[in-house]
C-alpha positions in Angstrom: -20.5 -4.9 19.0 -20.8 -0.9 19.2 -17.9 1.5 17.7 -16.2 1.8 21.1 -15.6 -2.0 21.1 -14.3 -1.8 17.4 -11.8 0.4 18.3 -10.7 -1.2 21.6 -10.2 -4.4 19.7 -8.0 -3.2 16.7 -6.0 -0.9 19.3 -5.6 -4.2 21.3 -4.8 -5.6 17.7 -1.9 -3.2 17.1 -0.2 -3.5 20.5 0.1 -7.1 19.7 1.5 -6.3 16.0 3.6 -3.8 17.4 6.1 -6.4 19.1 6.9 -7.2 15.3 7.0 -3.7 13.7 10.8 -3.9 13.4 13.4 -6.8 12.9 14.8 -5.5 16.4 11.5 -5.1 18.3 11.1 -6.3 21.8 8.4 -8.6 23.0 6.2 -7.0 25.4 3.4 -8.3 27.7 0.3 -9.2 25.9 -2.6 -11.4 26.5 -2.3 -12.7 23.1 1.5 -13.8 23.5 0.9 -17.1 25.4 -1.2 -18.5 22.2 -0.1 -16.4 19.2 3.5 -14.8 19.5 5.8 -17.9 18.6 3.1 -19.0 15.9 3.1 -15.5 14.3 6.8 -15.0 14.5 7.3 -18.2 12.5 4.4 -17.5 10.2 6.4 -14.1 9.3 9.7 -16.3 8.5 7.5 -18.8 6.3 6.2 -15.8 4.2 9.5 -14.6 3.3 10.7 -18.1 2.2 7.6 -18.6 0.4 7.3 -15.3 -1.3 10.8 -13.8 -2.0 9.5 -10.3 -2.5 8.5 -10.2 0.9 11.4 -9.8 2.7 11.7 -9.4 6.3 12.5 -5.8 6.0 9.4 -5.4 4.0 7.1 -7.4 6.2 8.2 -5.7 9.5 7.7 -2.2 7.4 4.2 -3.1 6.6 3.4 -4.1 10.1 5.0 -0.7 11.5 2.8 1.1 8.9 -0.3 -0.7 10.5 0.5 -0.3 14.0 1.2 3.8 13.3 -2.6 4.1 12.7 -4.1 1.6 15.3 -4.2 4.1 17.9 -7.5 5.2 20.0 -6.9 9.0 19.0 -6.5 8.3 15.2 -9.1 5.9 15.1 -11.7 8.0 17.1 -10.8 11.1 15.2 -11.0 9.4 11.6 -14.2 7.9 12.7 -15.7 11.1 13.7 -16.2 12.4 10.4 -18.5 9.5 9.2 -22.0 8.5 10.3 -21.1 4.9 11.5 -23.9 2.7 12.9 -23.1 2.1 16.8 -24.3 -1.9 15.8 -23.5 -4.4 13.3 -25.2 -3.7 10.4 -25.2 -7.5 8.9 -24.6 -5.7 5.5 -22.0 -7.9 3.6 -19.2 -6.3 1.9 -16.7 -8.4 -0.3 -13.0 -7.4 -1.1 -10.6 -8.7 -3.6 -7.2 -7.8 -2.6 -4.0 -7.1 -4.4 -0.7 -9.0 -3.3 2.0 -6.7 -4.6 3.3 -5.7 -0.8 2.6 -7.2 2.5 -1.0 -7.1 3.9 -2.0 -4.2 1.4 -5.4 -5.1 2.1 -5.4 -4.4 5.8 -6.9 -1.0 5.3 -10.0 -2.2 3.4 -10.6 -5.0 5.9 -10.3 -2.4 8.6 -12.7 0.0 6.9 -15.2 -3.0 6.5 -15.3 -4.1 10.0 -15.1 -0.6 11.7 -18.1 0.2 10.0 -19.8 -2.3 11.4 -20.4 -4.6 8.3 -19.4 -8.4 7.5 -16.5 -8.7 5.6 -15.7 -11.3 2.9 -12.1 -11.1 1.6 -10.7 -12.8 -1.6 -7.0 -12.7 -1.0 -4.1 -12.7 -3.6 -2.5 -15.9 -4.2 0.9 -14.2 -3.5 -0.4 -12.7 0.0 -2.9 -15.5 1.6 -1.7 -15.9 5.0 -0.7 -13.0 6.7 -4.4 -11.4 6.9 -5.8 -14.9 7.9 -3.8 -14.6 10.7 -4.8 -11.3 11.7 -8.2 -12.0 11.7 -7.6 -15.1 14.1 -6.1 -12.1 16.4 -9.2 -10.0 16.1 -11.4 -13.2 16.9 -9.3 -13.9 19.7 -9.2 -10.4 21.1 -13.4 -10.2 21.0 -15.3 -13.5 19.6 -17.9 -11.2 17.9 -15.7 -10.9 14.8 -15.9 -14.7 14.1 -19.6 -14.0 12.6 -18.5 -10.8 10.7 -15.0 -12.3 9.2 -15.0 -14.6 6.5 -11.9 -15.4 3.6 -12.2 -17.6 0.6 -10.2 -19.0 -2.2 -12.5 -19.4 -5.0 -13.7 -16.5 -7.4 -16.3 -14.1 -5.5 -19.5 -14.1 -7.8 -23.0 -13.2 -7.3 -24.0 -16.3 -5.4 -21.6 -15.2 -2.4 -25.0 -12.7 -1.5 -23.2 -9.7 -0.7 -24.0 -6.4 -0.8 -20.9 -4.1 -2.1 -17.6 -5.0 -3.1 -14.1 -3.0 -3.4 -11.6 -4.6 -5.6 -8.4 -3.5 -6.6 -6.4 -4.7 -9.4 -4.8 -3.8 -12.6 -6.6 -1.6 -15.6 -7.6 -4.8 -17.4 -8.8 -6.7 -14.5 -10.7 -3.6 -13.4 -12.3 -3.7 -16.8 -13.5 -7.1 -15.9 -14.7 -6.3 -12.1 -16.6 -3.0 -13.9 -18.6 -5.3 -15.8 -19.0 -8.4 -13.7 -19.7 -6.4 -10.3 -21.7 -3.5 -12.0 -24.9 -4.3 -10.0 -23.3 -4.0 -6.9 -22.4 -0.7 -4.9 -18.3 -0.8 -5.5 -15.3 0.9 -5.8 -13.0 -0.2 -8.5 -9.4 0.5 -8.2 -7.3 0.5 -11.4 -3.1 1.1 -11.7 -1.9 4.3 -10.1 1.9 5.3 -9.5 3.2 8.1 -7.7 6.0 10.7 -8.6 8.3 13.2 -7.2 8.7 17.0 -8.4 12.4 18.4 -7.4 13.6 21.8 -7.9 16.9 21.4 -7.2 17.3 22.8 -4.1 16.6 19.6 -2.1 19.2 18.7 0.8 21.1 15.5 0.4 19.1 14.2 3.5 15.8 15.0 1.3 17.2 13.1 -1.7 18.0 10.2 0.5 14.7 10.1 2.1 13.3 10.0 -1.6 15.4 6.8 -2.1 12.7 5.0 0.4 9.8 6.0 -1.5 11.8 4.7 -4.6 13.1 1.3 -3.0 10.8 0.4 -0.7 8.8 -3.0 -1.5 11.1 -2.7 -4.6 9.0 -0.2 -6.3 6.2 -2.7 -6.1 3.6 -0.6 -4.4 1.4 2.3 -5.9 2.8 4.4 -3.7 6.2 4.2 -4.9 7.8 6.6 -7.0 8.4 5.5 -10.2 8.7 9.0 -12.1 10.6 12.2 -11.5 10.3 15.6 -12.8 13.5 17.4 -13.1 14.5 20.9 -13.9 16.6 21.7 -17.0 20.4 20.6 -16.3 19.6 18.8 -12.9 22.6 16.9 -11.5 21.3 13.4 -11.9 24.4 11.5 -11.2 24.3 13.4 -7.6 20.9 12.0 -7.1 22.2 8.6 -7.7 25.0 8.9 -5.3 22.4 9.8 -2.5 20.7 6.7 -3.4 24.1 4.4 -2.7 22.7 3.2 0.9 19.8 1.4 -1.1 22.6 -0.8 -2.8 21.3 -3.9 -0.6 18.6 -4.5 -3.5 21.9 -6.2 -5.5 21.4 -9.1 -3.0 18.0 -9.6 -4.4 17.8 -12.2 -7.0 14.1 -11.2 -8.0 15.0 -7.5 -8.2 18.5 -7.8 -9.9 16.6 -10.1 -12.6 14.3 -7.4 -13.4 17.2 -4.9 -13.1 19.4 -6.9 -15.7 16.6 -7.8 -18.2 15.8 -3.8 -18.5 19.2 -3.0 -18.6 19.4 -5.4 -21.5 16.6 -4.2 -23.4 18.1 -0.3 -22.9 21.4 -1.6 -24.0 20.0 -3.5 -27.4 17.7 -0.5 -28.2 20.5 1.9 -27.6 18.5 4.0 -25.6 20.1 6.5 -23.5 20.3 6.0 -19.8 21.8 6.4 -16.2 22.8 3.4 -14.3 24.2 3.0 -11.0 24.7 -1.0 -11.0 21.2 -1.3 -9.4 18.7 1.4 -10.9 18.1 2.5 -14.3 16.9 6.1 -15.1 15.6 6.7 -18.4 14.0 9.9 -19.8 10.6 9.0 -20.8 7.3 10.5 -20.3 5.4 7.7 -19.1 4.7 7.6 -15.0 4.6 4.0 -14.7 7.9 2.3 -15.0 9.2 -1.3 -14.9 10.7 -2.8 -11.6 14.6 -1.5 -11.3 13.6 1.5 -13.5 12.7 5.1 -12.8 11.4 7.3 -15.5 12.3 11.2 -15.3 11.1 13.8 -17.2 12.3 17.7 -17.5 10.3 20.6 -17.0 10.7 24.2 -17.5 7.9 26.1 -15.5 6.3 24.9 -12.5 3.1 26.4 -13.2 2.8 24.3 -16.4 3.7 21.2 -14.6 1.0 21.8 -11.9 -1.6 21.7 -15.1 -0.2 18.8 -16.8 -0.2 16.7 -13.3 -3.9 18.0 -13.0 -4.7 16.3 -16.3 -3.1 13.2 -15.5 -4.3 12.9 -11.7 -6.2 9.7 -12.3 -2.9 8.1 -13.0 -1.4 9.3 -9.8 -1.3 8.0 -6.4 0.9 10.7 -4.5 3.2 13.2 -5.3 6.6 13.8 -3.2 7.8 17.4 -3.3 8.4 20.5 -1.5 7.2 22.9 -4.1 3.7 21.8 -4.5 1.0 22.5 -2.0 -0.3 19.0 -0.4 2.5 17.1 -1.7 3.8 14.3 0.7 7.4 14.6 2.2 10.3 13.0 1.2 10.6 9.4 2.5 7.0 9.4 3.6 4.7 7.7 0.6 4.9 4.5 2.5 3.4 5.6 5.7 0.0 6.6 5.0 -2.7 7.9 7.5 -6.2 6.4 7.8 -7.6 9.2 5.8 -5.1 8.7 3.0 -7.3 6.5 0.6 -6.4 4.5 -2.3 -7.3 6.1 -5.9 -8.5 9.2 -3.5 -11.6 7.3 -3.2 -13.2 8.0 0.6 -13.7 4.3 1.3 -15.0 5.1 4.6 -17.6 7.3 3.0 -18.7 4.6 0.5 -19.2 2.1 3.5 -21.1 4.5 5.9 -23.9 5.3 3.3 -24.6 1.5 2.1 -28.1 0.5 3.0 -29.5 -2.8 2.6 -31.6 -3.4 -0.8 
C-alpha cells in the first residue's frame, strides 16, 4: 500500500464516520453503509451504556474531532513534512492507549499506519470496542490493512517482538513503561493538564467558549482546562455565570458524585472556594485538579507568569488565552489538528525515522 492509497483509505473512513459526527448527523450514501452503518450506530449506543463517562454527546464529539482532520488536503499537507516510505515497512509499532475519552488513541493508530508500519494496539479496558470497529472499517476499505492491524487484550511484553512502542499513562505507569520498554525506541507520555490565562478583557462569548474547554469530556482529558490564571480582583462570579449553559453535567451521576465528594472535602477542611452548584473553584497553585474542581491562581505581571509557565512546560498540554503568543483560542482545546501532538512530542518524526535492527 503506497502513501496515496493510505490517504485515500483514511479519507474514506472519515466520510463514513462523518455520518456519526453529531447526534443529529444524517445518513449519507457510502459503500460501507450496507454492512456497517446500523452496526456502528448500535455500538455507539452500547458504549454509552457500558461506560457512563462516554455519553452520546462526548462520543459524537470525539468522532467529529477525528473527522475534522481526515481530509485529503490536511493529510497530504501533514505527511509532506516527513520522509515517509511509499511502501509498507514491516516495522511493528506497539501502542498502549489511554481510555479517558472515546477513541483517544486514534491519532496514534493513524500515525503508525499512515507511516506504513504495522500497528499492535493495547486498548484500555475503558475503551476497548470503538477502535476495534474502526480497524474493521479500514480493512473493509482496503483489505491490505488486515496484515497491518492487530489488537490484543493481554499485556504487551518483549515476546510480542515489536520494533518500537508508544505508551500513554499516568506518571506512575510511565515510570514502569520507561523501565520495562527501555530497550525499544519509544515515546512515553505522562500526566499533563491544560490551563487558561485570562486578562479580564474577555467577552462573554469567549468566557462561554472557555466553558467548553473545562466541561467537555467532564474534564477527563489532558486538553481540558483544569487551572485558571487570573489578574488581581478578577470577577470570578461573573465567569461562573457565563458557564451556566454547562449545568447539564448535573444530570450525570458519576460527575456529580465527584463534585459532591470534593465539595465535602472543601467544607470539612474549611477551604475557601466558590460553588455554582456543579463546579467548584478553589485558589490552589497546582495545575492538575480533581473532577468537578478547577484551580485558580492570581498573577500580577504577565511577563512573570510567562516565565513561570515556561518553567512548568513539562506539566502543560496546552494554554488557552488571547494574551499569550501561540495560545489556543477559547473553546478549541478539544479540536486539535493533525500536527498538535500530545506532550509536544512529534510522533510522526519519531515514526518516520524508525529503522530495522
